[in-house]
C-alpha positions as CSV (number, residue, x, y, z in Angstrom):
1,X,-47.6,71.5,-35.7
2,X,-48.8,72.3,-32.2
3,X,-52.4,72.5,-31.0
4,X,-52.7,76.0,-29.5
5,X,-49.0,75.7,-28.2
6,X,-50.0,72.5,-26.3
7,X,-48.5,69.0,-26.7
8,X,-50.2,67.0,-29.4
9,X,-52.0,64.0,-28.2
10,X,-53.7,61.1,-30.0
11,X,-57.2,62.5,-29.7
12,X,-56.0,65.7,-31.4
13,X,-54.3,63.8,-34.2
14,X,-57.3,61.6,-34.8
15,X,-59.7,64.6,-34.9
16,X,-57.4,66.2,-37.5
17,X,-57.3,63.1,-39.6
18,X,-61.2,62.9,-39.4
19,X,-61.3,66.4,-40.7
20,X,-59.1,65.3,-43.7
21,X,-55.9,66.9,-42.4
22,X,-53.1,64.7,-43.6
23,X,-50.4,67.4,-43.2
24,X,-49.4,66.4,-39.7
25,X,-45.9,64.9,-39.8
26,X,-44.5,62.7,-37.0
27,X,-40.9,63.7,-37.7
28,X,-40.9,67.1,-35.9
29,X,-42.9,65.9,-32.9
30,X,-41.4,65.5,-29.4
31,X,-40.8,62.0,-28.0
32,X,-43.9,62.2,-26.0
33,X,-46.0,63.3,-29.1
34,X,-44.4,60.5,-31.1
35,X,-45.8,58.0,-28.7
36,X,-49.2,59.7,-29.2
37,X,-48.7,59.6,-33.0
38,X,-48.1,55.8,-32.8
39,X,-51.2,55.4,-30.5
40,X,-53.3,57.4,-33.0
41,X,-52.0,55.2,-35.8
42,X,-53.0,52.1,-33.9
43,X,-56.5,53.5,-33.2
44,X,-56.9,54.7,-36.9
45,X,-55.4,51.6,-38.7
46,X,-55.5,48.8,-36.1
47,X,-53.1,46.0,-36.1
48,X,-52.0,44.8,-39.6
49,X,-54.3,41.9,-40.8
50,X,-53.1,41.2,-44.3
51,X,-50.1,39.4,-45.8
52,X,-47.2,41.7,-46.5
53,X,-47.1,42.0,-50.4
54,X,-44.0,41.4,-52.3
55,X,-42.5,44.8,-52.7
56,X,-39.2,46.6,-51.8
57,X,-39.6,48.4,-48.5
58,X,-37.0,51.0,-47.9
59,X,-36.0,52.2,-44.5
60,X,-33.5,55.1,-44.3
61,X,-31.5,55.1,-41.1
62,X,-30.9,58.8,-41.5
63,X,-34.6,59.4,-40.9
64,X,-34.3,57.8,-37.4
65,X,-33.1,60.2,-34.7
66,X,-34.6,58.4,-31.7
67,X,-36.0,54.8,-31.4
68,X,-39.7,55.9,-31.8
69,X,-38.8,57.4,-35.2
70,X,-38.0,53.9,-36.4
71,X,-41.5,52.6,-35.4
72,X,-43.2,55.7,-36.9
73,X,-41.2,55.2,-40.1
74,X,-41.9,51.4,-40.1
75,X,-45.6,51.9,-40.1
76,X,-45.4,54.5,-42.8
77,X,-43.1,52.5,-45.1
78,X,-45.2,49.2,-44.9
79,X,-48.7,50.6,-44.6
80,X,-48.6,54.3,-45.7
81,X,-49.5,57.4,-43.8
82,X,-51.2,56.5,-40.5
83,X,-49.9,52.9,-40.8
84,X,-49.0,50.9,-37.7
85,X,-46.4,48.2,-37.2
86,X,-45.7,48.3,-33.5
87,X,-44.3,50.7,-30.9
88,X,-41.3,48.7,-29.8
89,X,-39.6,45.4,-30.8
90,X,-42.2,43.2,-29.1
91,X,-45.1,45.1,-30.6
92,X,-43.5,44.8,-34.0
93,X,-43.2,41.0,-33.6
94,X,-46.7,40.8,-32.2
95,X,-48.1,42.5,-35.4
96,X,-46.8,39.5,-37.3
97,X,-48.7,37.2,-34.9
98,X,-51.9,39.2,-35.7
99,X,-51.3,38.8,-39.5
100,X,-50.9,35.0,-38.9
101,X,-54.1,34.8,-36.9
102,X,-56.1,36.7,-39.4
103,X,-54.6,35.0,-42.5
104,X,-54.6,31.6,-40.7
105,X,-51.3,30.8,-42.2
106,X,-47.7,30.8,-41.1
107,X,-46.7,32.6,-44.3
108,X,-47.1,36.3,-43.5
109,X,-44.9,37.7,-46.2
110,X,-45.2,37.2,-49.9
111,X,-42.2,35.6,-51.6
112,X,-39.8,38.3,-52.9
113,X,-40.6,41.0,-50.3
114,X,-37.4,42.9,-49.5
115,X,-36.4,45.3,-46.7
116,X,-33.8,47.7,-47.9
117,X,-32.0,49.5,-45.1
118,X,-30.1,52.6,-46.1
119,X,-27.6,54.0,-43.7
120,X,-27.7,51.0,-41.4
121,X,-24.9,52.3,-39.2
122,X,-27.0,55.2,-38.0
123,X,-29.9,52.9,-37.3
124,X,-27.6,50.7,-35.2
125,X,-26.5,53.7,-33.2
126,X,-30.0,54.8,-32.5
127,X,-31.5,51.4,-31.8
128,X,-28.4,49.7,-30.4
129,X,-26.6,46.8,-32.2
130,X,-28.6,44.2,-30.2
131,X,-32.0,45.5,-31.2
132,X,-30.9,46.2,-34.8
133,X,-29.7,42.5,-35.0
134,X,-33.0,41.3,-33.5
135,X,-35.0,43.3,-36.1
136,X,-33.0,41.7,-38.9
137,X,-33.6,38.3,-37.4
138,X,-37.4,39.0,-37.3
139,X,-37.5,40.3,-40.8
140,X,-35.5,37.3,-42.1
141,X,-37.6,34.7,-40.1
142,X,-40.8,36.1,-41.6
143,X,-39.5,35.6,-45.1
144,X,-38.1,39.0,-46.1
145,X,-35.0,39.4,-48.2
146,X,-32.7,42.0,-46.5
147,X,-30.3,44.4,-48.2
148,X,-28.1,46.9,-46.3
149,X,-26.9,49.8,-48.4
């Protein structure tokens, strides 16, 4: 979805959301527009402030073509459409710090919460083995069960 054949920016996305348009999809956006999507999600939803509920969170590596796809998908999987969970590895980890500050506890994830990663090999290729391993460490250190399928 292009705004009069121009690149989509966060202001455009936010204005569409305010009008009730939830048909904008991050997947077909350019890399630059995906950065704007993430910025719009941050402005709309803010940083996460609540414990992550016990639930199965499924991330499909086939939905990730570039690294920004992972962060767009991550926000959506955990917090729904317009959800935000960082724009890079550091921002992702910082979101947990925000939850800890708001909840005033070190326990940021309810017991039993699981991250299911489908097609992890594709995710490793896009993010690199090093970043993928670091993400798994972060998930594990926060209390998530991890399943690679």
